[in-house]
C-alpha positions in Angstrom: 215.0 15.8 58.1 215.4 15.0 54.4 218.5 13.5 52.9 219.3 13.6 49.2 222.3 12.2 47.4 223.1 13.5 43.9 225.9 12.8 41.3 227.2 15.5 39.1 226.1 15.2 35.5 228.2 18.1 34.6 231.5 16.2 34.4 235.1 17.5 33.8 238.4 15.7 34.0 240.5 18.8 33.5 242.6 20.6 36.0 240.9 23.8 37.2 243.2 26.0 35.2 242.6 23.9 32.1 238.9 24.1 32.8 239.2 27.9 33.0 240.9 28.1 29.6 238.5 25.7 28.0 235.5 27.5 29.3 236.8 30.8 28.2 237.4 29.6 24.7 234.4 27.3 24.2 231.8 27.9 26.9 230.7 24.8 28.8 230.5 22.4 25.9 234.2 22.0 25.3 235.7 18.6 24.7 237.1 16.5 27.6 239.9 15.4 25.3 243.1 17.3 25.6 246.8 16.2 25.5 247.5 18.1 28.7 244.5 17.0 30.7 245.0 15.4 34.1 242.3 13.5 36.0 241.5 15.0 39.4 240.3 13.0 42.3 236.6 12.9 43.1 235.4 15.8 45.1 232.5 15.8 47.5 230.3 18.4 49.1 227.6 18.2 51.7 224.9 20.9 52.0 223.0 20.8 55.3 220.0 23.1 55.5 218.8 24.6 58.8 215.9 26.9 59.6 215.2 29.8 57.3 216.8 28.0 54.4 220.4 28.6 55.5 222.9 26.2 53.8 225.9 24.9 55.7 228.3 23.7 53.0 231.2 21.3 53.8 233.5 20.4 51.0 236.8 18.5 50.4 238.5 21.3 48.4 237.9 24.8 46.9 236.4 23.6 43.7 233.9 21.5 45.6 233.3 24.5 48.0 232.4 26.7 45.0 230.3 24.0 43.5 228.3 23.6 46.7 227.8 27.3 47.3 226.6 27.8 43.8 224.3 24.8 43.9 222.7 26.3 47.1 222.6 29.8 45.7 220.8 28.6 42.5 218.0 26.8 44.2 215.7 29.9 44.6 218.0 32.6 43.4 219.3 31.4 40.0 217.2 34.1 38.1 219.1 36.9 39.8 222.5 35.7 38.6 221.3 34.6 35.2 220.1 38.2 34.5 223.4 39.6 35.6 225.3 37.3 33.2 223.1 38.5 30.4 224.1 42.0 31.3 227.9 41.4 31.4 227.6 39.7 28.0 226.0 43.0 26.8 222.9 41.1 25.7 220.2 42.8 27.6 218.6 44.4 24.5 218.6 41.3 22.5 217.2 39.3 25.4 214.6 41.7 26.9 214.1 44.4 24.2 215.3 48.0 24.1 213.8 48.9 27.5 212.2 52.1 28.7 214.0 55.1 27.1 216.4 52.5 25.5 217.7 51.6 29.0 218.8 48.1 27.9 220.5 49.4 24.8 222.4 52.0 26.8 223.4 49.4 29.4 224.8 47.2 26.6 226.7 50.0 25.0 228.1 51.1 28.3 229.1 47.5 29.2 230.9 47.1 25.9 232.7 50.4 26.3 233.9 49.4 29.8 235.6 46.3 28.2 234.4 44.1 31.0 234.0 40.9 29.2 237.3 41.2 27.3 239.1 42.0 30.5 237.6 38.8 32.0 238.7 36.7 29.0 242.2 38.0 29.3 242.4 37.4 33.1 241.4 33.8 33.2 244.8 32.3 32.2 246.5 34.3 34.9 244.3 33.3 37.8 245.8 31.6 40.8 245.0 27.9 41.1 242.9 28.6 44.1 240.8 31.3 42.4 240.4 29.2 39.3 239.3 26.2 41.4 236.7 28.3 43.3 235.3 29.9 40.2 235.3 26.7 38.2 233.4 24.9 41.0 230.9 27.7 41.2 230.3 27.6 37.5 229.8 23.8 37.6 227.6 23.9 40.6 225.3 26.6 39.1 225.0 24.8 35.8 224.3 21.6 37.5 221.5 23.2 39.6 219.9 24.5 36.5 220.1 21.1 34.9 218.6 19.5 37.9 215.5 21.8 37.6 214.5 19.5 34.7 213.4 22.3 32.4 212.5 26.0 32.3 209.0 25.1 33.6 210.6 24.3 37.0 212.8 27.4 37.3 212.1 29.8 40.2 209.1 32.0 39.5 211.0 35.2 38.6 212.3 33.4 35.4 210.0 30.4 35.1 209.6 29.4 31.5 212.4 31.7 30.3 214.6 30.6 27.4 217.4 33.0 28.3 218.9 31.5 31.4 222.5 31.0 30.3 225.0 28.2 30.8 227.8 29.9 32.8 231.4 29.9 32.0 234.3 31.0 34.2 234.6 34.1 32.0 231.0 35.0 32.6 231.5 34.7 36.3 234.7 36.7 36.4 233.1 39.4 34.2 230.3 39.7 36.7 232.9 40.2 39.5 234.6 42.9 37.5 231.2 44.6 37.0 230.5 44.4 40.8 233.8 46.0 41.5 232.8 49.0 39.4 229.3 49.2 40.8 230.0 52.4 42.6 232.3 53.9 40.0 232.2 53.1 36.2 229.3 50.8 36.6 227.2 53.8 37.6 228.2 55.7 34.5 227.1 53.3 31.8 224.2 55.5 30.6 226.4 58.5 30.5 229.0 56.6 28.5 226.5 55.2 26.1 224.8 58.5 25.4 227.8 60.8 25.3 228.4 62.3 21.9 230.3 65.2 20.5 227.0 67.0 20.1 226.7 69.1 23.3 224.2 68.1 25.9 221.6 70.4 27.4 222.2 68.8 30.7 224.7 70.5 33.0 227.7 68.7 34.5 226.3 69.1 38.0 223.0 67.5 36.9 224.8 64.6 35.3 226.9 64.0 38.4 223.8 64.2 40.6 222.2 61.5 38.5 225.3 59.3 39.0 225.2 59.9 42.7 221.5 59.0 42.9 222.2 55.5 41.4 224.1 54.6 44.6 222.0 56.6 47.1 220.5 53.3 48.4 223.9 52.0 49.4 224.8 52.7 53.0 225.5 50.9 56.3 226.4 51.1 60.0 229.2 49.0 61.3 230.7 48.7 64.8 233.7 46.8 66.0 234.0 46.8 69.8 237.3 46.1 71.6 238.0 44.7 75.0 237.7 48.0 76.8 234.1 48.6 75.5 232.6 45.1 76.3 231.5 43.6 79.6 233.2 40.3 78.7 236.5 41.8 77.5 236.2 40.1 74.2 235.5 41.5 70.8 232.0 42.3 69.6 230.6 43.3 66.2 227.4 45.0 65.0 226.8 44.6 61.3 224.1 46.7 59.6 224.6 47.1 55.9 221.8 49.1 54.1 221.3 47.7 50.7 218.4 47.4 48.2 215.8 44.9 49.1 215.5 43.7 45.5 218.0 42.9 42.7 221.4 41.4 42.6 222.7 43.3 45.7 220.4 41.3 48.0 222.5 39.2 50.3 222.2 35.4 50.8 223.4 33.6 53.9 225.8 30.7 53.8 228.2 28.7 56.0 231.4 27.4 54.3 233.8 24.8 55.5 236.8 22.8 54.2 237.9 20.9 57.3 241.2 22.2 58.6 241.3 24.9 55.9 238.3 27.3 56.3 235.2 27.7 58.5 233.3 30.9 57.9 229.7 32.0 57.9 227.9 35.1 56.9 226.4 36.6 53.7 227.4 36.8 50.1 225.9 38.0 46.8 224.6 35.4 44.5 227.4 34.8 42.1 230.2 35.7 44.4 232.0 32.7 46.1 233.1 33.1 49.7 231.7 35.2 52.5 231.6 39.0 52.2 230.4 39.9 55.7 230.5 37.5 58.6 232.8 35.6 61.0 235.0 32.6 61.5 236.3 31.2 64.8 238.6 34.2 65.5 237.6 37.2 63.4 234.3 39.0 62.6 233.9 41.9 60.2 231.4 44.1 58.4 231.5 46.7 55.7 230.1 50.2 55.1 230.1 52.1 51.8 233.0 54.4 51.8 233.0 58.1 50.9 236.3 57.6 49.0 236.2 58.6 45.3 236.8 55.5 43.3 237.0 57.6 40.1 238.0 61.1 39.2 236.3 63.1 36.5 238.3 65.3 34.2 236.9 68.5 32.6 238.5 68.8 29.2 238.9 72.0 27.1 238.0 71.3 23.5 239.4 72.4 20.2 236.9 75.0 18.9 237.3 73.4 15.4 237.0 69.7 16.5 235.1 68.5 19.6 237.0 65.2 19.6 240.3 67.0 20.4 241.2 68.3 23.8 243.9 70.5 25.4 246.6 68.8 27.4 249.7 70.5 28.5 249.4 73.2 25.8 248.7 70.8 22.9 245.6 69.3 21.5 245.2 65.5 21.7 242.9 63.3 19.6 240.3 61.3 21.4 240.2 57.6 20.4 237.0 56.2 19.1 235.5 52.8 18.7 232.4 51.6 16.9 230.2 49.2 18.9 227.1 47.1 17.8 224.2 46.1 20.0 221.5 43.7 18.8 218.0 44.6 19.9 214.9 42.3 20.2 212.0 44.1 18.5 208.4 43.9 19.7 207.5 41.5 16.8 210.2 39.0 17.7 212.6 40.1 15.1 215.9 41.7 15.8 217.8 44.7 14.6 221.3 46.2 15.1 222.2 49.6 16.5 225.7 51.0 15.8 227.3 53.7 17.9 230.7 55.3 18.0 231.9 56.0 21.5 235.0 58.1 22.5 237.7 58.0 25.1 240.4 60.5 26.3 243.6 59.1 27.6 242.0 59.2 31.0 239.1 56.9 30.0 235.6 56.9 28.5 233.9 60.2 27.6 230.7 60.9 29.6 229.5 64.2 28.3 230.0 67.2 26.0 228.7 70.7 27.0 227.8 74.0 25.3 230.6 75.9 26.9 233.2 74.1 24.8 234.2 71.5 27.4 233.7 67.8 27.8 234.1 65.3 30.7 236.0 62.1 30.9 237.0 59.9 33.8 239.4 57.4 35.2 238.3 54.4 37.3 240.4 52.9 40.1 238.2 49.7 40.0 238.6 49.0 36.3 239.7 45.4 35.9 239.7 44.8 39.6 240.2 41.0 39.6 241.3 40.7 43.2 238.0 41.0 44.9 237.2 37.3 45.5 240.8 36.5 46.4 240.8 39.2 49.1 237.5 38.2 50.6 238.7 34.6 50.7 241.9 35.6 52.5 239.8 37.6 55.0 237.5 34.5 55.4 240.5 32.4 56.5 242.3 34.9 58.7 243.0 33.9 62.3 244.4 37.1 63.6 243.9 40.8 63.0 247.4 40.8 61.5 246.4 38.2 59.0 243.2 40.0 58.3 245.0 43.3 57.6 247.5 41.5 55.4 244.7 40.5 53.1 244.3 44.2 52.3 248.0 44.8 51.7 248.3 41.7 49.5 245.3 42.2 47.2 243.9 45.8 47.5 240.8 44.2 46.0 238.0 45.7 48.2 236.3 48.0 45.7 234.1 50.6 47.5 233.6 49.8 51.2 235.2 50.4 54.6 235.8 47.5 56.9 235.4 47.2 60.6 236.7 44.0 62.3 237.1 42.6 65.8 238.7 39.4 67.1 238.6 37.0 70.0 241.5 39.0 71.6 239.4 42.1 71.9 240.9 44.2 69.1 238.9 46.7 67.1 240.2 47.5 63.6 239.0 50.0 60.9 240.3 50.5 57.4 239.1 52.3 54.3 240.6 49.7 52.0 238.7 50.8 48.9 240.6 51.5 45.8 241.2 55.3 45.5 243.1 57.5 43.1 246.6 58.6 44.2 246.9 62.3 43.5 250.2 64.1 44.2 250.3 66.1 47.3 250.1 69.5 45.6 247.2 68.5 43.4 245.4 67.2 46.5 245.9 70.6 48.2 244.4 72.4 45.2 241.5 70.1 45.0 240.8 70.4 48.7 240.8 74.2 48.4 238.4 74.0 45.4 235.8 71.8 47.1 235.9 73.8 50.3 236.0 77.4 49.0 234.8 77.5 45.4 231.0 77.6 45.0 231.2 75.3 41.9 233.5 73.0 43.8 231.2 72.9 46.8 228.2 72.1 44.7 229.9 69.2 43.0 231.4 67.9 46.2 228.3 68.0 48.4 230.2 67.8 51.6 232.0 64.6 50.5 229.0 62.8 49.0 229.6 64.2 45.5 232.5 63.9 43.1 235.9 65.4 42.3 236.1 67.2 39.0 239.7 67.9 38.0 241.3 70.0 35.3 242.1 67.5 32.5 244.4 69.9 30.7 247.1 69.6 33.3 249.4 66.6 34.0 249.4 67.9 37.6 246.2 66.0 38.1 247.3 62.7 36.7 247.4 59.8 39.2 250.8 59.0 40.6 252.0 55.4 40.3 254.1 54.2 43.2 254.9 50.8 41.7 253.4 49.1 44.9 249.8 48.6 43.8 247.9 45.9 41.8 247.0 48.5 39.2 249.0 51.7 38.6 248.0 55.0 40.1 245.9 54.0 43.2 246.8 54.9 46.8 249.1 52.3 48.3 248.0 50.2 51.2 250.2 52.0 53.8 248.6 55.3 53.1 245.0 54.2 53.5 243.1 55.4 56.6 243.2 52.7 59.2 242.9 52.5 63.0 243.5 49.8 65.6 241.8 50.4 69.0 241.0 48.5 72.2 237.7 50.4 72.7 235.8 50.8 69.4 235.7 51.8 65.8 232.6 52.6 63.8 231.4 54.0 60.5 228.0 55.2 59.2 229.0 56.3 55.7 230.6 59.5 56.7 234.3 59.7 55.8 237.1 58.2 57.8 237.6 61.2 60.0 235.5 60.4 63.1 235.5 56.6 63.3 236.6 57.0 66.9 235.8 60.2 68.6 238.9 60.1 70.8 241.2 59.5 67.9 240.1 61.3 64.7 242.0 60.2 61.5 243.5 63.2 59.9 246.0 64.1 57.2 244.7 61.8 54.5 244.2 62.5 50.9 241.0 64.3 49.9 240.1 61.3 47.8 239.0 59.5 51.0 236.6 62.3 51.9 236.6 65.4 54.1 238.1 65.8 57.6 237.0 68.2 60.3 233.6 68.7 58.7 230.0 68.2 59.8 228.9 64.6 60.3 225.5 63.3 59.2 222.8 62.9 61.9 223.1 59.1 61.6 226.9 59.2 62.2 226.2 61.4 65.3 223.6 59.0 66.6 226.1 56.1 66.3 228.7 58.1 68.2 226.2 59.2 70.8 225.2 55.6 71.6 228.9 54.5 71.7 230.0 57.3 74.0 227.1 57.6 76.5 227.5 56.3 80.0 224.2 56.5 82.0 221.6 54.2 83.4 219.3 55.4 80.6 221.9 54.8 77.9 222.0 51.7 75.6 225.2 50.4 77.4 224.2 51.4 80.9 226.1 53.2 83.5 229.4 51.4 82.8 229.3 52.3 79.1 230.3 48.7 78.2 228.2 46.5 76.0 226.8 43.0 76.4 225.1 41.1 73.5 221.6 42.1 74.5 222.6 45.8 74.8 224.3 45.6 71.4 221.1 44.3 69.8 219.2 47.2 71.5 221.3 49.7 69.5 219.2 48.6 66.5 215.9 47.8 68.2 215.7 51.0 70.3 214.9 53.0 67.2 216.3 56.2 68.6 216.7 59.4 66.5 219.4 62.0 66.8 217.2 64.9 65.8 214.3 64.0 68.0 216.6 63.8 71.0 218.1 67.2 70.2 215.2 69.4 69.2 211.8 67.6 69.7 211.1 69.1 73.1 212.2 72.5 72.0 209.8 72.3 69.0 207.0 71.4 71.4 207.8 74.3 73.6 207.8 76.6 70.6 204.4 75.4 69.2 202.5 75.0 72.5 199.6 77.5 72.8 200.2 79.0 69.3 197.2 77.8 67.5 196.8 79.2 64.0 199.7 80.0 61.6 199.3 81.9 58.3 201.4 80.5 55.5 202.9 82.6 52.7 200.0 81.3 50.6 197.7 83.0 53.1 196.3 79.6 54.1 195.6 79.5 57.8 196.7 76.2 59.5 195.9 75.2 63.1 199.0 73.5 64.5 197.4 72.7 67.9 196.8 69.0 67.3 200.2 68.6 65.7 201.9 70.1 68.7 200.0 67.7 71.0 201.0 64.7 68.9 204.6 65.7 69.1 204.4 66.3 72.9 203.0 62.8 73.3 205.4 61.1 70.8 208.0 58.9 72.5 210.7 60.3 70.1 211.3 56.8 68.7 210.8 55.2 65.3 209.1 52.0 66.4 206.1 50.5 64.7 203.8 51.8 67.4 205.4 55.3 67.7 202.8 58.0 67.0 204.2 61.3 65.6 207.4 60.0 64.1 206.2 60.7 60.5 205.0 64.2 61.5 208.5 65.0 62.8 210.2 63.5 59.8 208.1 65.5 57.4 208.8 68.6 59.4 212.5 67.9 59.0 212.2 67.5 55.3 211.3 71.2 55.0 215.0 71.9 56.0 216.5 69.1 53.9 219.6 70.3 51.9 221.0 66.8 51.1 224.7 65.9 51.1 226.6 65.0 54.2 225.1 68.0 56.1 221.5 66.8 55.4 219.8 69.7 57.3 220.0 73.4 56.7 222.0 75.6 59.1 218.8 77.7 59.5 217.3 75.0 61.7 219.9 75.3 64.4 221.0 77.9 66.9 224.5 76.4 67.4 226.5 75.8 64.3 228.9 72.9 63.7 231.9 73.1 66.0 234.9 70.9 64.9 235.7 70.5 68.6 232.2 69.2 69.3 231.4 67.2 66.2 228.9 64.8 67.9 226.9 67.5 69.7 226.8 70.2 67.0 224.9 71.6 65.2 222.2 71.7 67.8 219.4 73.6 69.5 216.4 74.8 67.6 217.1 78.2 66.0 215.7 81.1 68.0 213.2 83.6 66.5 212.5 87.1 67.8 209.8 88.2 65.3 206.1 87.4 65.2 204.8 83.9 65.7 203.5 83.7 62.1 206.9 84.7 60.7 208.7 82.0 62.7 210.3 79.7 60.0 210.1 76.7 62.4 206.4 77.1 63.0 205.8 77.9 59.3 207.5 74.6 58.5 205.3 72.7 61.0 202.2 74.3 59.6 203.1 73.5 56.0 203.8 69.9 57.2 200.3 69.7 58.8 198.8 71.0 55.6 200.7 68.5 53.5 199.7 65.5 55.7 196.1 66.5 55.4 196.3 66.8 51.7 197.5 63.1 51.4 195.0 62.0 54.1 197.6 60.8 56.6 196.5 61.3 60.3 198.8 63.3 62.5 198.8 60.6 65.1 199.1 57.5 62.8 201.5 54.9 64.2 204.6 54.6 62.1 204.0 50.9 61.4 200.8 51.8 59.6 202.7 54.0 57.2 206.1 52.3 56.9 205.9 48.8 55.5 207.2 46.3 53.1 205.0 44.1 50.8 205.7 40.4 50.7 203.3 39.2 48.0 200.0 40.3 49.5 201.3 40.5 53.0 201.9 44.0 54.4 204.6 44.0 57.1 205.3 47.0 59.3 208.9 48.0 59.3 210.5 50.1 62.1 213.3 52.6 61.7 213.9 55.8 59.8 215.9 57.6 57.2 219.2 59.6 57.2 217.3 62.8 57.9 215.9 61.3 61.2 219.4 60.4 62.4 218.1 56.8 63.1 220.6 53.9 63.3 218.2 51.4 61.8 217.8 52.8 58.3 214.5 51.7 56.6 212.8 54.2 54.4 210.9 54.7 51.2 212.9 57.7 50.0 213.5 61.4 50.8 210.6 63.0 49.0 207.5 64.2 50.8 205.3 61.4 51.9 202.4 60.5 49.7 199.1 58.9 50.5 200.5 55.4 50.4 203.0 56.2 53.1 206.6 54.8 53.2 206.9 51.6 51.3 210.4 50.3 52.3 212.6 49.3 49.3 216.0 49.6 50.9 217.6 49.7 54.3 218.8 47.2 56.9 219.6 44.0 55.2 222.0 41.7 57.1 221.6 42.7 60.8 224.0 40.8 63.0 225.2 41.2 66.6 228.1 39.0 67.6 230.3 38.4 70.7 233.3 36.2 71.0 232.9 34.0 74.1 234.9 31.3 75.8 232.9 28.8 73.8 233.5 30.6 70.5 231.6 33.2 68.6 227.9 33.7 69.4 225.7 35.7 67.0 222.1 36.7 66.5 220.8 38.1 63.2 218.1 38.9 60.6 218.3 38.7 56.9 215.6 41.2 56.7 214.1 40.3 53.3 214.6 36.5 53.6 216.9 34.1 52.0 215.0 33.5 48.8 214.4 35.9 45.9 211.5 33.7 44.8 208.0 34.9 46.0 206.8 31.3 46.0 209.5 30.2 48.5 208.7 29.6 52.1 211.9 31.6 52.8 210.8 34.7 50.9 209.1 36.4 53.9 209.9 34.4 57.0 212.7 36.6 58.3 210.9 39.8 57.3 208.1 38.8 59.7 210.8 38.4 62.4 212.3 41.7 61.6 208.9 43.4 61.7 208.5 42.1 65.3 212.1 42.6 66.4 212.6 38.8 67.0 216.2 37.9 66.5 217.3 34.4 65.5 220.6 32.7 66.2 223.3 32.3 63.6 224.2 28.5 63.7 227.9 27.8 63.6 228.9 24.7 65.6 228.4 21.1 64.5 226.0 20.5 67.3 223.9 23.6 66.5 223.5 22.5 62.9 222.6 18.9 64.0 220.0 20.2 66.4 218.3 22.3 63.7 218.8 20.1 60.6 216.0 20.3 58.0 217.6 18.7 54.9 220.9 17.2 53.8 222.1 17.1 50.2 225.3 15.2 49.3 227.0 15.9 45.9 229.8 14.1 44.2 231.9 15.8 41.5 233.7 13.7 39.0 
């Protein structure tokens, strides 16, 4: 065990609010001299590192807590936050060049148009003392960690030698939080905002919205909260399984945060975000899944035929507003140049496209200037009861784009879609629901709930309704958000709120939260199947109640909803058939493929042989959206009264064998696998992997199309010769149970604690995940003491 004591060189004698104001005006080099300054008592923070590089941070106050968390975050991961700060300052192009297809230029223009940095500047003076303390400490801790590197030559390898790592201010950090809040709304529209011009685009509205949706397609999750009636112990249990990218700023880092007598919480955060986003304290445990709610609404505008910057609204033409922005660009020869662009807005918000039919599209964002995110998570971190936990949502409404599942030591299970959503009036919501359910254009844009709402911008009917009860005008008030408290279970797997408990569907909510009484994805159905089953062969056994080992098996079993439904029927269909003639007149022998499927265990483990064959077969019927698979694959259609078991059964065929669409699909799959030199009986682990430097690690699991709980996949396109390189999926896997001795949890941070390929903690947990070897989450003082690797003590002055 190594112990290090450090003194802060980055001194301040201002109150945190004064620090916030000083940093917002003058960066980090402002004078310590001020007539209103007040000396604060010395603050201390201790960072105790245990196995896998996990920091346990004990501080004397919130400023010190932020300081310690940032100092720990920065050790291996400073480059990740540094690049994001460059982005929120709209300086990507001057720092890194124009980028491919002017990507950095467009990002900068989009960031400027979103007003992120100016909103952050305006927000600093109005912060609560607690938020200012936490952010001030984080800024100081990050900057100190950079100073302690002793120069750019000692930075982590992703930015080693870089001259662009910035000195953070509180405005920088808050701007980053505002950007994160818009990640799944306006943040996904920066390219569209930057490139929108009164000259009509050749790209259709549907194509544009598909591009927006694809930016967030890697975001998903499963989450279970089990109540006393669903656990063997009678206490609460939690299964956390967010699916996030394995690279970039949305990688989680683990940390344990304590102020004695005030807060004691452990779990994961993003680098740059103080507090714990998913985790547990002594009494409450929670996780998130990405919500299907619509955080923004798009508005289709009818333009003046004489002027494309004027649009019809309630029978009159309104002028769009315009603003000229300038972006500086680093040229290839080291010089710089400036690009000027005029961008437009309607009264709804920024313009994102003009079209040849005389229309244009604008949008309004519920997460614009959402400054409550950190405050809400901090309130959740401190909650001691489900009531206090729920109150955090009512007070702040700061959770931007996720659902929340929580359980407690009393055995309650709680669900809420607390994401910010537009508040449409009831009549408008009825019209929109009819449009997305019955109009072909509406259906195409809606994609079963995974697409977007496009409203008629010429009518005030579709304006958001302000109740006067929300942090920003026009969003759905807390009391009308979908929520559920149960003693058995709640869950979510990125389908809408409707079926988070099969026995008590949530109905009657606004269409902005997603569809009700509609088909659920295969993964949602697999979740529900495992929660409901009661059999000796089931995950939870004959009693249908879970213990901790059974809960971990939910992940490790690698079951697939589709293989359990139709694999045997497919084998029956193909057995003895032999040759199939494709439409191309190619003759394909499916005998070997049929034998592989017959011998396949139906699972998606590293050793399973045939999983990829079945997956590629299913891709022939992929229609995307929430439905995922074509109706033509199934004999029994979706039944709203049997949402878990339908659609089901392989579609029957009465014609010739060669004309059977199912066997045609299998034959074309065999042909494709041969064309990319992938054996039919290859074990999944030989094809599905993640590269850690030069180390190739097999990764179990599947994709949405497989209906597998443990999402790990390389995308939805047909497999290529290199197999399935995993680049997103299970990230923070945690199974927890409240016991008489407190919370007990096992976990993986699948990609490791460090973003630096040179770190010993870059691949250590990926190796565990590959083998299915869980590790304990250390929470008690004794657990930390028994596993202590290094201690760092810091003093702030």
